C-alpha positions in Angstrom: 0.0 0.0 0.0 1.3 3.4 -0.9 1.7 6.4 1.4 -0.1 9.6 0.4 1.0 13.0 2.1 0.2 16.7 1.4 3.3 19.0 1.6 1.4 22.1 0.6 2.1 24.0 4.0 5.1 22.2 5.0 8.3 24.4 5.3 11.6 23.0 4.4 14.2 23.2 7.2 17.7 23.6 6.1 19.1 23.5 9.6 21.8 26.0 9.0 23.9 26.7 12.1 22.8 29.7 14.2 25.5 32.4 14.8 27.6 31.9 17.9 26.4 33.8 20.9 24.3 33.6 24.0 20.6 32.8 23.8 17.9 32.5 26.2 16.5 29.0 26.1 14.3 26.5 28.0 15.4 22.9 28.9 12.7 21.0 26.8 14.1 17.4 27.0 16.8 15.1 28.3 17.5 11.5 27.8 20.1 9.2 29.3 22.2 7.5 26.6 25.2 5.2 26.4 28.3 6.0 24.4 29.0 3.7 21.6 31.9 1.1 21.3 34.2 3.5 19.4 33.9 6.3 21.9 36.8 7.2 24.3 34.8 5.5 27.2 32.7 2.8 25.5 29.3 2.1 27.4 29.6 5.3 29.6 26.4 7.0 30.3 25.6 10.6 29.6 22.6 12.9 29.4 21.6 14.4 26.0 19.8 17.8 26.8 17.6 19.5 24.4 17.2 23.4 24.6 14.6 25.5 22.7 15.6 29.0 22.0 13.0 31.5 23.6 14.6 34.8 22.5 12.4 36.8 20.0 13.7 36.9 16.6 14.8 34.6 13.7 16.2 31.8 16.0 13.1 31.6 18.4 12.0 27.9 18.5 15.3 26.5 17.1 16.6 23.5 19.1 20.2 23.1 20.3 21.6 20.1 22.2 24.3 19.4 24.8 25.7 16.1 26.3 26.7 16.0 30.0 28.8 13.0 31.1 27.9 11.0 34.1 31.5 9.8 34.6 32.8 11.0 38.0 35.8 12.9 36.4 33.4 14.7 33.9 30.5 15.8 36.0 31.3 19.7 35.8 29.1 20.0 32.7 26.1 18.5 34.5 26.9 20.5 37.7 26.9 23.8 35.7 23.7 22.9 33.9 21.9 22.0 37.2 23.2 25.2 39.0 22.1 27.3 36.1 18.5 26.1 36.4 18.2 27.7 40.0 16.2 24.6 41.0 18.8 23.3 43.4 20.5 24.8 46.5 24.2 25.4 46.7 24.4 22.6 49.2 22.8 20.2 46.8 24.9 21.4 43.9 28.2 21.0 46.1 27.1 17.6 47.6 25.2 14.4 46.9 22.1 15.0 44.7 19.5 12.8 43.6 17.4 14.3 40.8 15.3 13.2 37.7 15.5 14.8 34.4 11.9 15.9 34.8 13.1 18.1 37.7 15.2 20.3 35.2 12.7 20.3 32.2 10.9 23.7 31.7 13.9 25.5 33.3 14.8 28.9 31.7 18.6 29.3 31.2 21.1 31.0 28.9 23.0 28.8 26.6 26.4 29.8 25.1 26.5 28.5 21.5 29.6 28.2 19.4 30.1 27.1 15.9 32.4 24.2 14.8 33.3 22.5 11.5 32.5 18.9 11.0 32.9 17.0 7.7 32.9 20.3 5.9 29.7 21.6 7.6 29.2 24.3 10.1 27.5 23.0 13.2 26.4 24.5 16.5 27.6 23.2 19.8 26.4 24.3 23.2 29.6 25.0 25.2 27.9 25.9 28.5 24.8 26.8 30.5 24.3 30.0 32.6 21.7 31.2 34.8 19.0 33.3 32.9 19.9 36.4 35.0 23.7 36.3 34.3 24.6 38.9 31.6 25.9 37.6 28.3 29.4 38.3 27.1 28.1 41.0 24.8 25.9 42.6 27.6 28.9 42.7 30.1 31.0 45.2 28.2 32.8 47.9 30.4 31.5 50.6 27.9 28.8 52.9 29.2 
């Protein structure tokens, strides 16, 4: 049996990289995954986080992703993300913390997005997550 679809009102997404910068975003998804057999640490768990840009403008609604390792020596990324959400106390962030991915979803944060080259294409990479109230690099100029 054939499949019939109507593409009349469907926009084509070219998924071009957005410019490097700091964007207001919401944490919209997270999933625990396991690294593949060719990874530096095969079988290691990490969380793949999805962010949706909230800033008004041409990039509003665009998705960005970041992985945070669950290896003890690489928890700094996860710690930074959890601290940026404002949903956990300093004592929790600096000690033992039990949390669910769902505890983080819906958090408003700022994401620092960079561009990188991969196999001839320009791609985005979320380098870090900051609290929503922290000024971006562009906003923190010493100029009046």
